C-alpha positions as CSV (number, residue, x, y, z in Angstrom):
1,M,-12.3,8.6,-61.1
2,I,-13.2,9.2,-57.3
3,D,-12.4,6.5,-55.8
4,L,-8.6,6.8,-57.5
5,M,-8.5,10.1,-56.1
6,A,-9.7,9.7,-53.1
7,S,-6.5,7.1,-52.0
8,A,-4.1,9.4,-53.6
9,A,-5.7,11.6,-51.4
10,L,-5.3,9.2,-48.3
11,A,-1.7,8.4,-49.4
12,D,-0.7,12.2,-49.4
13,T,-2.2,12.4,-45.8
14,N,-0.7,9.3,-44.8
15,P,2.9,9.0,-43.6
16,T,5.4,6.7,-45.5
17,E,7.8,4.0,-43.7
18,Q,10.2,6.2,-43.9
19,E,8.6,9.3,-42.3
20,Q,7.5,7.3,-39.3
21,Q,11.3,6.1,-38.8
22,D,12.4,9.7,-39.1
23,A,10.1,10.9,-36.9
24,L,11.0,8.2,-34.5
25,Q,14.5,8.7,-35.1
26,A,14.1,12.0,-34.1
27,H,14.0,11.3,-30.2
28,F,17.0,9.5,-30.0
29,Q,20.5,10.7,-29.9
30,P,22.4,11.0,-33.2
31,H,24.9,8.0,-32.9
32,I,22.2,5.9,-31.6
33,S,19.7,3.8,-34.1
34,A,16.0,3.4,-32.9
35,D,16.3,-0.4,-34.4
36,E,19.0,-1.2,-32.2
37,I,16.9,-0.6,-28.8
38,E,14.9,-4.8,-27.8
39,Q,12.0,-2.4,-26.6
40,V,11.5,-0.7,-30.1
41,Y,11.7,-3.7,-31.9
42,H,9.1,-5.5,-29.9
43,L,6.6,-2.4,-30.0
44,K,6.4,-1.8,-33.4
45,R,5.9,-5.8,-33.5
46,A,2.9,-4.7,-31.9
47,Q,1.8,-1.4,-34.0
48,P,-1.4,-2.7,-34.9
49,L,-2.2,-3.9,-31.8
50,L,-1.2,-0.4,-29.9
51,Q,-3.2,1.8,-33.2
52,V,-6.5,-0.1,-31.9
53,F,-5.6,1.5,-28.4
54,T,-4.9,4.5,-30.3
55,A,-7.8,4.8,-32.2
56,L,-9.8,4.4,-28.7
57,F,-7.9,6.4,-26.8
58,H,-6.9,9.6,-28.3
59,G,-8.7,12.7,-27.9
60,G,-11.1,13.8,-25.1
61,F,-12.4,11.8,-22.5
62,E,-15.8,12.8,-23.8
63,G,-14.8,11.1,-26.9
64,V,-13.1,8.0,-25.4
65,L,-16.3,7.2,-23.1
66,V,-18.5,7.4,-26.4
67,R,-15.9,5.1,-28.7
68,L,-15.5,2.3,-25.6
69,L,-19.7,2.8,-25.0
70,V,-20.8,1.9,-28.9
71,L,-17.8,-0.9,-28.7
72,R,-19.2,-2.5,-25.8
73,E,-23.2,-2.5,-26.5
74,L,-22.2,-4.2,-29.6
75,A,-19.7,-6.4,-28.5
76,N,-22.2,-7.7,-25.6
77,D,-25.2,-8.6,-27.9
78,T,-24.4,-12.1,-28.2
79,T,-27.6,-13.0,-30.1
80,S,-26.2,-12.3,-33.2
81,S,-22.8,-11.7,-34.7
82,A,-23.3,-9.0,-37.6
83,F,-25.0,-5.5,-37.0
84,S,-27.3,-3.6,-39.5
85,R,-27.3,0.1,-39.9
86,A,-30.8,-0.2,-38.7
87,D,-30.1,-2.5,-36.2
88,I,-27.5,0.0,-34.8
89,N,-29.1,3.1,-34.9
90,T,-32.3,0.9,-33.1
91,R,-30.0,-0.5,-30.1
92,L,-27.8,3.0,-30.3
93,A,-30.4,5.9,-30.7
94,Y,-29.9,7.4,-27.5
95,L,-26.6,8.8,-29.6
96,L,-27.0,11.9,-31.9
97,P,-26.7,10.3,-35.4
98,E,-24.2,12.6,-36.3
99,S,-22.1,11.3,-33.4
100,L,-23.2,7.3,-33.9
101,E,-21.5,7.7,-37.5
102,T,-18.3,9.3,-36.8
103,V,-17.4,6.9,-34.2
104,L,-18.4,4.0,-36.5
105,N,-15.8,5.5,-39.5
106,R,-13.0,5.8,-36.8
107,L,-13.9,1.5,-35.4
108,R,-14.3,0.6,-38.9
109,S,-11.1,2.4,-40.0
110,N,-8.9,1.1,-37.6
111,G,-10.3,-2.6,-37.7
112,L,-12.5,-2.6,-34.5
113,L,-15.7,-3.0,-36.7
114,A,-15.3,-5.3,-39.9
115,W,-17.6,-3.7,-42.5
116,D,-19.3,-6.9,-45.0
117,A,-20.1,-5.5,-48.1
118,Q,-22.0,-7.8,-49.8
119,Q,-24.6,-8.8,-47.0
120,S,-24.1,-5.1,-45.3
121,V,-23.3,-6.1,-42.3
122,Y,-20.6,-4.6,-39.1
123,R,-19.1,-7.7,-37.5
124,V,-17.3,-7.3,-34.0
125,T,-13.7,-8.3,-35.1
126,P,-11.7,-10.6,-32.5
127,M,-9.0,-7.6,-32.3
128,A,-12.0,-5.6,-30.8
129,R,-13.0,-8.2,-28.5
130,N,-9.2,-8.9,-27.1
131,V,-9.0,-5.1,-26.1
132,L,-12.4,-5.3,-24.5
133,A,-11.6,-7.9,-22.4
134,A,-8.6,-6.8,-21.2
135,I,-9.6,-3.5,-20.6
136,D,-12.9,-5.0,-18.2
137,S,-10.4,-7.3,-16.5
138,L,-8.5,-3.9,-15.5
139,L,-11.7,-2.1,-14.4
140,A,-12.9,-5.2,-12.2
141,L,-10.2,-6.1,-10.8
142,A,-9.1,-2.5,-10.1
143,A,-11.4,-1.9,-7.4
144,P,-11.2,0.6,-4.9
145,E,-11.4,-1.8,-2.0
146,D,-8.1,-3.3,-3.2
147,D,-5.2,-0.4,-1.9
148,A,-2.4,-2.9,-2.7
149,E,-3.5,-2.6,-6.2
150,M,-1.7,-6.4,-6.9
151,G,-5.0,-8.3,-7.9
152,F,-5.2,-6.8,-11.5
153,L,-1.4,-8.0,-12.0
154,L,-1.8,-11.2,-10.7
155,S,-4.8,-12.2,-12.4
156,Q,-2.5,-11.7,-15.7
157,V,0.4,-14.0,-14.3
158,A,-2.5,-16.5,-13.2
159,G,-4.1,-16.3,-16.2
160,A,-0.9,-16.5,-18.5
161,Q,0.3,-19.3,-16.3
162,A,-3.5,-21.6,-17.1
163,V,-2.7,-21.4,-20.4
164,G,1.0,-21.5,-20.9
165,G,2.2,-18.2,-22.0
166,V,3.3,-16.4,-18.8
167,T,6.3,-14.2,-19.8
168,T,9.1,-13.0,-18.0
169,E,7.5,-9.1,-18.5
170,Q,4.0,-10.4,-16.4
171,L,6.3,-11.7,-13.6
172,Q,8.8,-8.2,-13.7
173,H,5.6,-6.1,-13.4
174,L,4.2,-8.1,-10.3
175,L,7.8,-8.1,-9.0
176,G,8.0,-4.1,-9.1
177,R,5.2,-3.8,-7.8
178,L,5.9,-5.8,-4.4
179,V,9.3,-3.7,-4.4
180,D,7.4,-0.2,-4.4
181,L,5.0,-2.0,-1.6
182,T,7.9,-3.1,0.5
183,E,10.0,0.6,0.0
184,E,6.5,1.8,0.9
185,F,5.9,0.4,4.0
186,R,9.0,0.8,5.4
187,D,8.7,4.7,4.8
188,A,6.2,4.5,6.4
189,I,7.6,3.1,9.6
190,A,10.3,5.2,9.3
191,S,7.9,8.4,9.4
192,G,6.7,7.4,12.7
193,S,3.2,8.9,11.9
194,E,0.7,6.5,14.0
195,F,-2.0,7.2,11.2
196,R,0.4,6.4,8.4
197,L,1.4,3.2,10.1
198,R,-2.3,2.2,10.7
199,E,-2.9,3.3,6.9
200,S,-0.2,1.0,5.7
201,Q,-0.7,-2.0,7.9
202,A,-4.0,-2.3,6.8
203,K,-2.4,-2.0,3.0
204,W,0.1,-4.6,4.1
205,H,-2.7,-7.2,5.4
206,Q,-4.1,-6.9,1.8
207,A,-0.7,-7.3,0.5
208,C,-0.8,-10.4,2.1
209,D,-3.5,-11.5,0.8
210,W,-2.9,-11.6,-2.9
211,V,0.6,-13.1,-1.6
212,E,-1.0,-15.8,-0.2
213,K,-3.4,-16.3,-3.2
214,G,-0.2,-16.2,-5.8
215,S,1.8,-18.3,-3.7
216,E,0.7,-21.6,-5.3
217,I,1.5,-20.0,-8.9
218,L,5.1,-18.8,-8.3
219,R,5.4,-22.7,-7.1
220,A,4.1,-24.1,-10.6
221,I,6.3,-21.7,-12.5
222,T,9.4,-22.8,-10.6
223,T,8.7,-26.4,-11.3
224,D,7.9,-26.2,-14.4
225,E,10.3,-28.0,-17.0
226,N,9.3,-25.8,-19.7
227,A,9.9,-22.5,-18.3
228,D,12.7,-20.8,-19.5
229,S,15.7,-19.5,-17.0
230,A,15.0,-15.9,-17.1
231,T,11.3,-17.1,-16.2
232,H,12.4,-19.0,-13.3
233,R,14.9,-16.0,-11.9
234,A,12.1,-13.9,-12.2
235,A,9.2,-16.1,-10.4
236,Q,12.6,-16.8,-7.3
237,A,13.3,-13.3,-7.0
238,I,9.5,-13.0,-6.8
239,G,9.2,-15.3,-3.8
240,R,12.0,-13.4,-2.1
241,A,9.8,-10.1,-2.3
242,Q,7.0,-11.3,-1.0
243,S,9.2,-12.8,1.8
244,Q,10.3,-9.6,2.7
245,L,6.6,-8.1,2.6
246,L,5.4,-10.7,5.1
247,N,8.4,-10.4,7.5
248,M,7.3,-6.7,7.7
249,Q,5.0,-7.8,10.4
250,G,7.5,-7.3,13.2
251,M,8.7,-4.0,12.3
252,F,5.1,-2.8,12.2
253,S,4.4,-4.4,15.7
254,R,7.7,-2.7,17.3
255,A,7.1,0.8,15.6
256,L,3.7,0.9,17.0
257,N,4.6,-0.6,20.4
258,Q,7.6,2.3,20.6
259,I,4.4,4.7,19.9
260,E,1.8,3.3,22.2
261,R,5.1,3.9,25.0
262,Q,5.4,7.4,24.0
263,R,2.2,8.5,23.7
264,V,1.4,11.4,25.6
265,H,-2.2,11.4,27.7
266,L,-3.9,14.7,28.7
267,G,-3.6,15.4,32.6
268,Q,-6.5,12.1,33.6
269,S,-8.7,12.5,31.2
270,G,-8.0,9.3,29.6
271,L,-7.7,10.9,26.4
272,S,-4.3,11.6,24.3
273,T,-2.5,13.6,21.8
274,T,-4.1,10.5,19.1
275,D,-7.2,10.9,20.3
276,I,-7.3,14.7,19.8
277,K,-6.3,14.7,16.3
278,R,-8.5,11.8,15.5
279,W,-11.9,14.3,16.1
280,L,-9.7,17.0,14.6
281,L,-9.1,14.8,11.4
282,A,-12.8,13.7,11.4
283,H,-14.4,17.4,10.7
284,E,-14.3,19.1,7.3
285,D,-14.0,22.2,8.1
286,L,-12.0,23.5,11.3
287,A,-12.6,26.8,11.1
288,S,-16.3,25.8,12.6
289,L,-14.9,25.0,15.8
290,A,-14.0,28.3,16.2
291,E,-17.2,29.5,15.8
292,D,-19.0,31.7,19.0
293,A,-15.6,30.6,21.1
294,I,-13.9,33.4,20.2
295,D,-15.3,37.2,20.9
296,Q,-15.4,40.0,19.1
297,P,-12.3,41.9,18.5
298,V,-12.6,45.9,20.1
299,K,-14.2,48.3,18.3
300,P,-12.9,51.7,18.9
301,L,-14.9,55.1,20.0
302,F,-14.1,58.0,18.3
303,I,-14.5,61.1,20.4
304,T,-14.1,64.5,20.0
305,P,-11.0,66.4,21.8
306,A,-13.3,68.4,23.9
307,E,-14.7,65.4,25.2
308,M,-11.1,63.7,25.6
309,I,-10.5,66.7,28.2
310,D,-12.8,66.7,30.0
311,V,-12.4,62.9,30.7
312,A,-8.7,63.4,31.3
313,E,-9.4,66.7,34.0
314,T,-11.6,63.6,35.3
315,E,-8.9,61.7,35.7
316,L,-6.2,63.9,36.6
317,M,-8.4,65.5,39.6
318,T,-9.9,62.2,41.2
319,E,-8.2,61.4,44.6
320,R,-7.4,57.6,44.2
321,P,-6.8,55.3,47.6
322,N,-3.2,54.1,48.0
323,A,-3.1,50.5,46.5
324,L,-2.9,48.0,48.8
325,V,0.4,46.1,48.8
326,N,-0.2,41.9,48.9
327,G,2.5,39.9,49.1
328,L,2.9,36.5,47.2
329,P,0.2,33.9,48.0
330,A,1.1,31.0,50.5
331,G,3.1,27.8,48.9
332,Q,0.3,25.0,48.3
333,D,1.9,20.8,47.9
334,A,0.9,19.8,44.5
335,P,-2.1,17.3,44.6
336,T,-1.4,13.7,44.5
337,T,-2.7,11.8,41.0
338,I,-2.4,8.3,40.1
339,N,-0.7,7.2,36.6
340,D,-3.6,5.1,35.1
341,S,-1.3,4.5,32.2
342,P,-0.7,0.8,31.8
343,A,2.6,-0.5,33.2
344,M,4.3,-1.5,29.5
345,Q,7.6,-0.9,30.8
346,K,7.3,-3.2,33.8
347,E,6.4,-6.6,31.6
348,L,9.2,-5.8,29.1
349,D,11.9,-5.8,32.3
350,D,10.4,-9.1,33.5
351,W,9.8,-10.9,30.4
352,L,14.1,-10.0,30.0
353,A,14.6,-10.9,32.7
354,R,12.9,-14.7,32.2
355,L,14.8,-14.6,29.1
356,S,17.9,-13.3,30.3
357,D,17.8,-16.5,33.3
358,F,17.1,-19.1,30.3
359,A,20.1,-17.6,28.2
360,Q,22.4,-18.2,31.9
361,L,21.2,-21.8,32.3
362,N,19.4,-20.9,36.2
363,N,15.9,-20.2,36.5
364,F,14.2,-20.4,33.6
365,P,10.9,-22.8,34.0
366,A,11.3,-24.9,30.7
367,V,15.4,-25.6,31.5
368,A,16.1,-28.7,33.5
369,E,18.9,-31.0,33.7
370,G,19.0,-33.6,30.4
371,S,16.5,-31.6,28.6
372,P,17.6,-30.2,25.3
373,R,19.3,-27.1,24.7
374,E,16.0,-25.5,23.3
375,V,12.4,-24.7,24.8
376,K,9.2,-24.3,23.0
377,V,7.7,-20.9,22.6
378,H,4.4,-21.7,24.2
379,E,6.3,-23.2,27.2
380,A,7.7,-19.6,27.8
381,L,4.9,-17.4,27.5
382,L,2.9,-19.1,29.6
383,P,1.2,-19.1,31.9
384,A,0.0,-15.4,31.1
385,S,-3.3,-13.7,30.0
386,F,-3.6,-13.1,26.1
387,A,-2.7,-9.7,26.6
388,L,0.7,-10.3,28.4
389,A,1.6,-13.3,26.1
390,S,0.8,-11.2,22.9
391,Y,3.1,-8.9,24.0
392,R,5.4,-11.1,24.6
393,A,5.4,-12.9,21.6
394,S,5.5,-9.7,19.7
395,M,9.1,-9.0,21.0
396,L,10.7,-12.7,20.0
397,P,11.5,-11.4,16.6
398,L,13.6,-8.7,18.0
399,L,16.2,-11.7,18.8
400,G,19.5,-11.5,17.1
401,D,17.9,-8.0,15.5
402,E,21.8,-6.5,14.4
403,A,20.2,-3.4,13.8
404,E,18.6,-2.8,17.1
405,A,21.0,-4.5,19.2
406,S,23.3,-1.6,17.9
407,M,21.3,1.1,19.9
408,Q,20.4,1.8,23.8
409,G,17.6,0.5,26.0
410,T,15.3,-2.4,27.3
411,T,14.9,-3.6,24.1
412,A,18.3,-3.3,22.4
413,E,19.3,-5.7,25.7
414,L,17.0,-8.0,24.7
415,A,18.0,-8.0,20.8
416,R,21.6,-8.8,22.4
417,L,20.9,-11.6,24.4
418,P,22.0,-15.4,22.8
419,V,19.1,-16.8,22.2
420,R,17.5,-17.4,18.7
421,F,13.8,-17.6,18.0
422,A,12.9,-20.1,15.0
423,P,9.1,-20.0,14.0
424,Q,7.7,-23.0,12.0
425,D,4.8,-22.9,10.4
426,E,3.0,-25.3,12.0
427,M,0.0,-25.0,15.2
428,V,0.4,-27.1,18.2
429,Q,-3.4,-27.2,20.3
430,L,-2.9,-25.8,24.1
431,P,-4.8,-26.8,27.5
432,D,-5.4,-22.8,28.3
433,L,-8.3,-21.1,29.3
434,E,-7.5,-18.0,26.9
435,I,-5.2,-19.3,24.5
436,A,-6.4,-22.4,22.4
437,A,-3.7,-23.0,19.6
438,M,-0.2,-21.0,18.6
439,S,2.8,-21.0,16.3
440,L,4.8,-24.2,17.2
441,A,8.3,-22.5,17.8
442,A,11.6,-22.6,19.5
443,L,14.0,-20.6,21.6
444,T,17.5,-22.0,21.1
445,L,20.8,-21.0,23.0
446,E,23.0,-19.6,20.8
447,L,26.1,-19.8,23.7
448,E,25.9,-23.0,24.5
449,D,26.5,-24.1,20.7
450,K,29.2,-22.2,20.2
451,K,30.6,-24.0,23.6
452,E,30.5,-27.0,22.7
453,S,32.0,-26.3,19.5
454,G,34.9,-25.3,20.9
455,K,34.7,-21.2,19.8
456,P,35.7,-18.8,22.1
457,D,32.4,-17.2,23.8
458,E,32.3,-12.9,23.1
């Protein structure tokens, strides 16, 4: 009789399927049925799994922490697959009996713990182990040093590919993160803030590390004959997003070089506004810097009218000598200063002149009669020091850049040259004292190609 009454009470408290459907439909427009939406179908089909997460994470953080603590303590015990209540009480003796009883009932009622009535023991269900494995993977891969936040998403794709079950949704999540990072980096470049650029560039390097690790996975997906067309399209979209992400190195270099040219130095001290800002950011309490640096304000002295009259009479009767009329001081020549800043503009002008000679087939060192209409980049950059060669190489991606060519200045003239930069993935060893190896690339004359094909010059 008691069991029947308990079942009836449970039936009264649990909503029926029709009541659940009505409650769900209340969130949608009247002329749209919730069952007509594809994502609703997939989520409703996964209702048992979603209810497990609801049982774990519903309520305050303290309750969630205790539930996960109990479940992980039992799942991590590999010496036995069954636990009596006495074993649980001993293992979790640091919890209050009332709290432990509440957590066990909640876990058992939601399918995370199974109760074996014949042996009077608890068992951790396979569903609970899957949920804990997913949570542990997220906690392990979402480390603070992973600023790009791609580790967990890429691990899910790699794991699914290893067992042959990668889904389009997993690839879409990874693609969405790549798009978010690209937009974030573009905003940082457009902001013109050196500190934001430095921070974004560090995150960009971490993202590139994850891109290199995921390239083999995407290559396996695209060459898999059993994958459907949607999976192939998602993998190809991820490849294009990775290419856009990798091509942002030149954008970061140009933005930082522009900031370096516009840096303001404070006299001949060698300090710049960036150094001052970095020093100020290192102090948590900026107000403390003003201590003992500002004098106390003027303190008024209150006196009676009698003293005021005496002071006024004294001031009126006192004879003062005539004020001396002094003219303006004689002018002086301004002191001669020497600008110690690096002559970056001169180096840029020299590099533009070298490339212009190449475009006109005049005096470029690597171009001679009978030679092909291209020259290796290392022959164009050298001889030069490591710093000068690096600076020249950072300017090469500007060649053919339409956005830069539409602007004014020396870099715009560089972008309008009929020279194209063609990098490759190989390296070439160099007999140079400062540069041991360099990426193999070529500079090609676009103007001569047009002449040979019969097209008029622009």
